[in-house]
N, C-alpha and C positions, 0 to 999 in steps of 0.2 A: 504494500500500500504506500502511495506517495506521501511525502510530508504534508503537501497542501491538502490532500484528501483527509488525512487524519486530523489536521487542524480544523477543517470545517465540520467534520462529524462531531467534534467535541462541543460545538456551539449551536446546533440546529434546533434548540428548544424554541428559539424565536420564530422559526417557521411553523412549528406546531401550534404555538399560541396564535399566530396570524391566521392560520387555516381555520382554527376553531371559531375565531371571531368572525371571519368572513362568511363561514357557513351558517352562523347563527343569526346574522343581522342583515341579510340582504333583502329581507321582506320590506314591504312598504312601511314607511315610518308612521308612528302613531301621531294623533292629532297634536299632542303636547309638543312632540319633537318638531312637527311642522311649524308650529307657532314660534318656537325658539329659533328655528332655522331662519324663518322669514325675518324676524327681528335682527338676527345676526347679520344676514346678508344685506338687509337694508342699510345697516351701518357700514358694511364693507363697500357697497356700491356708492354710498354717499361719503366715502372717505375723503372726498375733496373738502369736506368741512374740518378735517384734522388740522389743528394748529401746528405749524412747523416753525422751529426756531433757527434751523440751519440755513444759511444763505440769505437771511433777512435781518433787518434791524428792529429795534424796539422789542415789543412783546411777542413778535412773530406774526405770521399771517396764515390764513387757511391755504391749502393747496390750490383751491379754485382761484384765489386772489393772487397767487404767487406768479412772479414773472421769470421764474427759473424752472428748468427741468429737474424734477425732484421725485425720488422714489422713497417710500417709507415701508419699514417692516416692523410690526408690533411683536410683542412677546410670543403670541401664539404662532405667528408666521416664522419667527426665529426658531422656535421649537420644532416646527414641521421640517424646516430645512435640515436640522441635525447636521450642521456642517462639520467637515473634518478639520477645517481651519478657517481663518478670516477670508482668504482668497476664495475658498469654496463657497462661502456665504455670498460673496459679491457677484457670483454667477447669476443671481436673481435680479441684478440691476441691468436694465437695457443699456446698450452702448458700451458695457464693460466686456472685454474679451479676457477670459480667465484661463490661465494655465496652472492648474492645481494638481498636476501629476507628480510633483516633487515630494508629496507627503503633507504633513500638517503645517509646515512653515517653509519660508524661503521660496515662495511661489511668485507668480507674475500676474499682475492685473493691468491691462492696457485700456485707457479710456479713448473712445471715439477715434479710432483709426491709428493710434500709435502702435508701433510694432510690439510684438510679444518679447519677453525676455528682459524687461527693464525693471523687474521688481514691482514696487508700487509707485514708481516714479511719476511725477506730475499729479499725483493724487494726494491731497491733504487728508490724513487720517487723524481724527480728533476723538478724544474721550471727554464728554461733558463740555464741549466747546473749546478745548485747548489742544494744540498739537501734541501727539504722543512723542514724535521725534521731529525736531525742527526741520531737518533736511530730508526726512522720509527714509533714511537708510535702514533696511532690514525691519521695517515697521511691524510686519506680521509676526516677528519673534516676540514682540512686546504687547501687542494688542490681541488678546485671546477671548474666545467666546465661551460663556457659561450663563447660568440663570441670574447672575448679577447684572447682566445687560438687559435693560427694560425695553428699549427699542432702538432702531437705527434709522438715520435720515441720510440720503445720498443725493448730492447736487452734482449734475454734469454741466461743465462750462459755467456760464452765467457769472454769478458773484463769487465763485470759489476763489478766484485769484485776488479778490478784493478783501475778503474777510478772514483769510488765513494766509500763512506763509508757505511757499513751495507747494501749493496745491492749485496750480493754474488751470488744470484740466478738469478737476473734480474735487469735491469735498465730501468725505464720509464721516459722519458724527455718530459715535456710539454713546447713547445716553444711559447711564447706570440707574439701576433700581434703588429707590430711596425708601426709607421707613415711612409707614403710614401712621394714622392716628390710633390704630388698633394694633395689638400684638398679632403677628403672623409669621408663618414659617413655611418653607418649601424644601423638600428633599427630592432629588432626582437620581435614580440609579440606572446605569446603562451598561449593557454588555453587547459585544459584537462577535461575529463568528471568526474573526481573525485574532482572537485572544486579547481583546480590548475590554477592560473593566474601568468604569468611570463613576465617580460620585460627585454630586454637586449639592450645595445647600445655600439657603438664604434665611436669615432670621432678622426681623425688625420689630421694634417695640418702642412705645413712649417710655421715657425714664424720668420725666417730670412734666410739669404743666407746659413748659416751653421747649424741652429738649427731647429728641428722638434719636435712636441709634439703629444701625443695621450692620450685620456682619455676614459674609458669604464667601463662597469660593468653590474650588473644584480640585480634584486629584484624579489622575488616571494612569494606568499602565497598559501598554499595548505591545504586541509582538510585531505590529506593522502590517499594513495591507499586503505588502510584499514581504515574504518570509525571509528575515535576516538571520535566523537561528539564535538570536538573542533579543532581549527586551529593547525594542527599537525606540519607543517613546515612553517617558515616565517623568512625572512631576505634576505641579499644579500651582495655584495661586490663591491668595487670601485677600479679601477687601473689607475695609471698615469705613462706615460713614457716620458722622454725627451731624444732626440738623438742629439748628436753633431758630425758632419762629419768633418774629417780631411783628408789631403792629404795622410797621412800614416795609417789612421785607423778610428775607430769609438768609441765613448763613449756613453753609455746608463745609464741614471739615472732612477730609478724606485721606485714606492711606491704603496702599496696596503693596503686596510683595509676591513676586513670581520667581519660582525656581523650577526649571524644566529642561528636559532633554528631548530632542527630536532627531530623527534620521532623515537624511536627504537622499531621495531616489533620483538617480541620473539616467540618461538614455541607456538602453540595453541593445544588444545585437539582434537584428532582424534581417529578413530577406524579402525580396520582391517589393520594389519601391512603388509599383503601380497598385498593388494589392497586398499591403503589409501582412506578413506572416511571421510566426516565431520560428526559431531554428531549433534543431535537436539539442536537448539539454537545457534549454532556457524557456520557462513558462512566461509568455509575454503579458499575461494578465496579473499574475501573482508572484512572479519570480524576480530575482535580482542577483547580480554577481556578488553583491555584498554578503558576507557570512562569516562564520567563525574562522574560516581559513585565512581571512584578511583582517580579522578583528584587531589583532595586536601586531602592528607594524613597527619595525625597529629603524631608527634614524641615527646614522653615524654622526658623531660629534668630532670636532677638531682634535680633541685629546685622545681619540681612539675608543672612547666609551660609546654606548648606545642609549638613546632616549626612546622609550616605548610609549606609543599613544594607543588608547583604547577607542575603537570605533563606536562602542556602546555609549561613550560620552557624547559623541555626535555633535550636535549643535546645542551647546549648553548655555542657557540664558538665565541670568539673575537680574531682576529688575525691581526696584523699589521706588515708591513715590509717596510724597506728602503734598497735600493740596488744600486750597480753600476756594470757595465760590460765594460771592455776596451779591444779592439783588436788593436794591433799596429804592423806595419812592422818596425822592428829595422833595417833591411837591406834586401838585395835581398834574403838572406838565412835564416835570423832569424826572428821569429814571437814571439810576447808577447801576452799572453792572461791572464787577471786577472779579478776576479769578487769577490764581497763580498755582504753579506746580513745580516742585523740586523733584528731580528724577536721578537715580543712579543706574547706569547701564553697565552690565558686565556680560559680554557674550563671546564665547569661544566657539568658532565655527571650524569643524574638522570633518571634511567630506572627501570622498573618492570620486574623481571625475574621469571621463574618457577624453580621448583626443581625436585626431583625424581618423576617418574611416580606414585609411591605409594601415592603421595599427591592428585591425582585425585581419590576421594573416594565417595562412596555412602553416601548421606546426612544422612540417618538413621544410617548407620554403624558408621559414625563419632560421632554421639551422644552417641554411646555405647562404645567409647574408654575410656581408663583408666583415662585420665585427666578429662573427663567429669564426670565420676563416682566419682572421688575424689572431684570435685566441689560440687556435690549433697550431698556427705557425710559431707563436711565442712559446708554447709549451711542448713543441716537438722534441726538444732536447730532454724533456722529462718523460718521453714515451707516448705523448698524446697521439691518438690515431683517429678519434671520432668525437663528435659532440653529442650529448644526450641531455634530455630533460630529467630533472630530479625534483620530486615533491619536497618542499621545504619542511613541512611538518613531520613527515615520516621518514624522509631520506630515501624513499623508493626511487630507483632508476627506471625510467620508462624506455623500453626498447622499441616499441612500435606505436607511433602516434598518428598513423594514417587516418584512423577513425576515432580519435580521442573524443570521448563524450558524445559520440555520434555525429560530430561536426568537423573534427580534425583541425580546430582553430586554437590559436593562442592570441592574447592581446595584452595591452599595457594599461595599468591604472595610474592615475596622476593625483596623488593626495594634495589637497589644498588646505592650508591652515591660515586663519586670520583671527584677530582679537580686537574687540571694541570695549574699551574701558573709559567711561566718561561720566561727567556730571552735567546736568542740564537744568536751567531754570527758565520757565516761560511764564509770561504774565500778560494780561490784557486789562484795559481800563476803557470802558465805554460810557459816554454820557448821551442820553437820548432825550430829545425834546419832542413831545407829542402835541401838535397844534390841531386846530379844527380841520385843516386841509392838508397838512404836511407833517411828516415825521423826519427829524434830522438826527443822525447818529454821528458823533465824533469820537474817534477812538485811537488808542495807542497799543501796539503789540510789541513785546520785547522777548527776545530769546538769546540766552547765553549758553554756550557749550564749552566745556573745558575737558579735553580728551587726553588722557595719559597714553592711550594707545588707539590708533585709528585702524579700521578694518581693511588694511592693504594686504595684497596677496603675498603668501609665502609658499613657494614651491620647493620642497625639500628633497624630493626623490621621484622615481618612477618604478613601478613594480610589475613584473611579468606574472601573468596568471593564465590558467586554462579558461575556456569559455563554457560556463555552465552555471546553473543556479548555485549560489554559495560557493563560488570558485575558490580553488586553492592556489597558493603561491607556487611558482616554479623557479628553479634555478637552471641555468644552462651551464653544463660542466664539460670538461675535457676528460676523456677516459683513455686508458692504455689498453693494450691487447688482453690484459687480464680483467678488464671491466672495472678497474680501480680509478678513482677520481684523482687526476694529477693537476688540475687547474680549474678555475671558475671564471666565467664571464660576469656572473651576478653574485649578489651577497644577500642572503635572506630574502631572495626574490627581487631585490633592488638591482636595477640596471645601472645604478650609479647615484651617488649623493651630490653630484655636481651637475644637475640637469641643465643649468644655464638659463632657467626661466626667471630667476630672481627671488630674493627674499628681502623685500623692502620693509622698513619700519617707519612709523610717522606718529607725530603727536601735534597738538595745537589747540587753538581757541577760535571761536567765532562769536561775534556780537552783532545782533540784528535789532534795529529799531524801525518801526513802521508807524506812520500816522495815516489815518484814513478818515474820509468823510463820505457819508451816504445819505442821500436825500430821496424821500418818497413823497410825491405830490399828487393829491387827489384832485385831478383837474376837473372831473365831473363826478356824478354819482356812480358812473360806470367805468371811468377811465382813470387809472393810476399810472403815473410816469415816475421812474426812479433812475438815479444815476449816482456814481461814486468814483472816488479816486483814492488810491493808496500809493504812498511813496515809501520805499524801503531803503535804508542805509545799512550796508553789511561790511563788517571788518573781519578779515580772515588773517590768521597768523599761524603758519605751520612750519615745523621742522621735520625733515625726513632724511633717511639714509638709504642708499641703494645696496648693492651686493658686491662682495668680494668673491669673485668666481674662482672655482677650482683650486682651493687651498690644500696643500699636502697635509695629510693626517699624520699626527705624531706617531712615530714608530712604524709607518707603512713601508719605509725603505731602509735598507742597510746603508752603511757608509759609502758603498760603491754605487748607490742609487738603484739597487735591485729590489724588486718586490719581494717582501719577506715571506709571504704566505701563498703566492701563486693565485691571488684573488684580484682580478682587475677592477672590481667595482668598489673596493673599500680603501682606495688610496687618496681620494680627493673629496672635498666637500665645498659646497657654496655656503657662505655665511654672510650675515648682515654686515655691511661696511661700518667702520667706525668713523667715517667721514660724513658729516652732516651738512645739509644745505637748508637754508631758511628762506621763506617767502612770505610776503604780506600783500594783501590786496584790499583796496577800498572800492566798493561797488555801490552804485545807486541806480535803482530801477523804478519805473512808474507803471502801475496798472490802472486801468479805468474801464468803466462799463456804463451802458445806458440801456434801459429796458422799459417795457410797458405791459400792462395787463388791462384788457377790456372785458368786463363781465356783462354778458347779455342778460343773464338771469341767474337764479340760484343754482342752475344746473350747467350753464355753458359759459365758457370764457375763451379768449384767445390771448396769446402773449408772444412777445418777441424780445430779442436781446442781441446786442453786439458787445463783445468784450475783448480787450487787449491785455494779456497777462504775461507773466514771466516766471521762470525758475532761476533762482540764484545759483552761483557756483557752489560746489560742495567742498567742505573742508578737507575731506579725504582725497580729493582729486589730485592734489599736489603730490602726495605720497604715492598714488597709483602711477603718476607720470615721472617719478624720480629718476628712472633709468635714462631719461633724456639729459641728465646732468644739469649743467647751468641753464639749459633751455627749458627745464621743467617748470611747469606753471599750473595754476588752478584751471579747471575747465571754464569755459565762457558761459555767460547767461544764455538761456534759451527763451525765445519769444514765441507766444502762442496767440492766435486770434480765433474767435468763435463768432459765428452768426447763427441764429436760430429763430424759427417761427413755429409756434405750436398752438394747439387747441385742446381743451379739456371738456368732457361731457359726462354727466352722470344722470341717467334716467332711472325708471323703475326696474328695468331689466338689463340695461346696458350701461357700462361705464367705459370711457376711453380717454387716453391721452396720446396725442400724436405730435411729433416734433421733427420738422425738417431742419437740418443743420449743415454747416460747413465748418470744418476745423482745419487750421493750418499751423503746423509746427515748423518754426523757422530755426535754422542753425542747429539741427540735431547732429550729433557725432555718430557716424556709422563706423563701427569698430570691427575689424576682421583680422584673424590670425593669418600671417603670411609666411611663417616658417616653422620648422619642426622644433625650434628652441623657444617657441612662445612669442616670437616677434609679432607685432600688430601694426596695421596701417589704419589711419583714421581719415575719413572724409566728412566734410560738413555738408549736410543736405537739408532739404525741406520735404515735408509730406503734406499732401492736401487730400482731405476726405470729405465727400458729400454723402449725406445719408438721411435715412428716416428711422427714428426710434418710435416705438409704440408700446403702450400698455393698455390692454383691453380686458374686460370681464363681461360675461354674458350669463345672466341668471336664466338658463333655458327652462327650468322647471323648479318647483318649490324645493326639490331635493337635489337638483343638478346645477352645478356652476362650472363654467369653462373660462379659464384665464389664458390669454395669449400675449406674450411679450416678445420683443426682439428688436433687431436692427437690420436694415438693408443699407449697404454703404459701398462706396467705391474708393478705397484707399490707394493713393499713388505716391511714388517717390520721385523727387526732382532734384537736380543740381549735381549729378555725378559727372566726374571728369576723369581723364587719364585712363588707367587700366580698367576702371569700373564704369566708363561712359556708357557701355551697352546696358547698364541697369536703368537708364533713364526711362521714366514713365512706367516702370514695372509696379506690380502690386506690392504694397508694404509687406515686408517679411512677417510671417507667422500671424497674419491678421486676416480674418475671414470677411468675405463680402456679405454673407448671410448668416444670421444667428437667430434661431427661433426656439421658443420655450412654451409648450402647451401643457396646461395643467387642468384636466377635468377632475372634479370632486363630486362624489355622491354622498349625501348626508343621510344617515339613518338614525334611529332612536339611540341617543347617547353616544354618537360617534360619526365617523366619516371614513371613506375610502378614497384614495386619490392616486393618480398617475402623474408623473412629470416626464414629458417627452422632449428631449433637448436635441436639436439638430444644429450641427456646425457645417458650414460650407467649406469648400476646399481652400487651402492656404498654400503658401510656398515657404519652404524652410530656408531657401537661399534667395539672395537679392536678384539673381539672374532669372528667377522664376523657372528653373529647370527641374527642381525636385519638388513635386507637388505632394502636399499632405492631403490625402483624400478626405472628402466629406464623410461624416459619420453621424449616427443617431444613437442616443442612449435612452433607456427607459428606466425610471425609478418608480417604485410602488410603495404605498404606505397605508396604514390603517391607524386611526385614533379611536380609542374606546374609553368612555368615562364610566367606571364602575359606580362611582358616587361623585358628588361635587368635590370630594377631597382626594379621590384616587383616579388616576388616568394612566392608560397604557398607550405607547406609541411604538409600532413596529414598522421598520422601513427597510426595503431592499433597494440598493443602488446598482445601476448598470446590470439589470437582471438578465440581459441577453449575453453578458460577458463580451461586449463589443470591443474590438481592437481598434481604437482610434488614436491617432498621433497628435500630441499637442506641440511637439517640436521635433526637428530632425537633429542634426549635429551642429550646435552653435560653435564648436571648436574646430570645424573643418578648415584646413589650410586654404586660404583665398576663397573661402566660402563655397568651395567646389564639393557638392554633396551628391550630385546625380551620377548614375552610371555604375554603381557598385553592386556586386552580387550580395555582399553582406555589408550592412551599414548600421550605424548607431542612430537611434531615435528614441523618444520617450513616449510610451503609450499612456493613455489614461489608466486609472486604477481599475482592477477587475471587480467582479460582483462582490458585494458585501451585504450582510444582513445584521441589523441591530435592533435591539428592543430597549425601550426606556420606560421606567415606572416612575410617575411623579406623584408625590404625596403633598397635599396642602393642609396646613393646620391653622 
């Protein structure tokens, strides 16, 4: 029996529960349930009356009255999504292209036509109205989902570049659950068929006439959707809120601590680029080359000792915050809103990456390459007659590798390590005047970051492995006629500890101050016009060192310069240089926007907006560019412009929001690997995307509702020159033209059954548009059942057809050449999973 089969058989109780519920409750709902459902759906269809605070000034506006494209998810909708991580959750927002195949964290979310693979870049992620990370680096490590999140609001374009920093394309605000006037508690227990167990809780209570408190958080352990042979994800977070009520306002004090480990899943070997398929030995839905065979990797140090890293530590995040939020009515006309948060970031990222598709090589062919022949020549005097593979863990010599693991392949893993250790303080201060016809908001945003270590790349080695699930390390050795090892090309699987890719280090500070003004003018009873300007002043100061390449290891050679142990891989190491360079930069940028909303009735409105926004240079960029020496610099600002025109409607049975948009990203850096030693070439380009976003809901029957959301767009790249000029006008890499999400829900007495059908159009993994990532469709299914008002069960199956869809090809391909390979690297979506959650309310 396979490992994957045994894993799933251990956890199929969720299926049994689901089947029993489906069989028992598909009859026509009772009258009471119908009445409850009608009231619930009426509220949903009239959700345009929800007050939203994100992307607006003052006390907020209804969605109907808003002049921005906004999506909201309440606590019930968040629970239904049951997301693996923050990126997975944002898949429900139209216009966001999500690549969530990397696991729980370190994923990619692209807004309105931006290429995939940029993390959360250009999206401002906030918690309770304050940026989680000033420049957005690795934000999904720090912003996690559990029942302490009350609801989410997501603005695309519009005012996002005005009311937050480094969120020019979108603003996502997670609003936390606060204590109520009564004592209450929630416990949620979740299990999944891939060995995941999770507990969440929330408790809130008044503690005096004016004070309330709440505490909550989560903890989980998981073997990983892809079987790593060890606990892939483990850890959790704890949150505390204290709320003081005043006659004129409210003060909230908050604290949070996160300590968590996650595993990063990288592309895996596949075959057939036109119709992707797995290869022998590798399960494309649930497999990974990561496993115990590569868990403990040894890295040679200059003194001849070895440092060992544990892949189970993976991406280890420690994150602590202290914050406050004060709303105060200064008078009948004036409001004060101020908030601040101190954060400590500590994140060690240790992952195994792949490189060019050419590193997937026939095992026998690899033994015939020049470096192997050079080894045999060098050790001929010691009797070397042939090269063989040897398993590092067992010492077994492999004599026939023609059909090794059914595929006959070997490959190379590239470990990447980086560390972020920083303190951050962010603060905002807003004054709002509410007149009879206009609302004026004047505000100040401040962000200070002091980083002892910035997350720049450290490439310390490369490791040779077989190609199979949970691959084992291989050495290439020279043997004599008696089958005895007389020399080695590799060391503990390492092809060398001086790969030439670089081990940069960097630290520094950034100080950002922004002033903004936003005016909303009620020109008529139906027409509201608004506009605003934000000016940001940024000071960057960074110090970084590059790499001292190929330094001899102490004791590697004798006095005559001879290798003392006939091991060619353990003689040299790359180490961080002790020569530091410093750089400062002062940057000033201006964002502005103007919009309108015309409300025809309580059910219909139209809105439009133009916005000009920017992303500031990142503090870490100087360290990432340090190998350019004295020419190293911070990256430049990126300018974005948005135009949109939309309409909203909510009737008795139909609700809809439609938005036509144009997005232009100016001065994007297109980064491509150009050499086997990690060299890159950058080009500055633009992207232009025209599209239509839509959110619709149809109450087809008292018990049946259908929701359809998505985007149709035409993303193009412009501005290529030189060797990449033939990319001009091509479709933006890793970005679909079509994205649809259909969710039919059938409501029955005390519960509901739903499907989520998600279709992704074809994309291209490369800029030349030669390697097409085929379109695919996934189906999720779930059931909610309320035993009582206090006890509810949610069972959900994701990707129930085990679809093999690709979110990316090989982003580390040399010169971005990815097409034409029999075997290639790509990252598939995660395979089928089944989970069950039990929620208890007290």
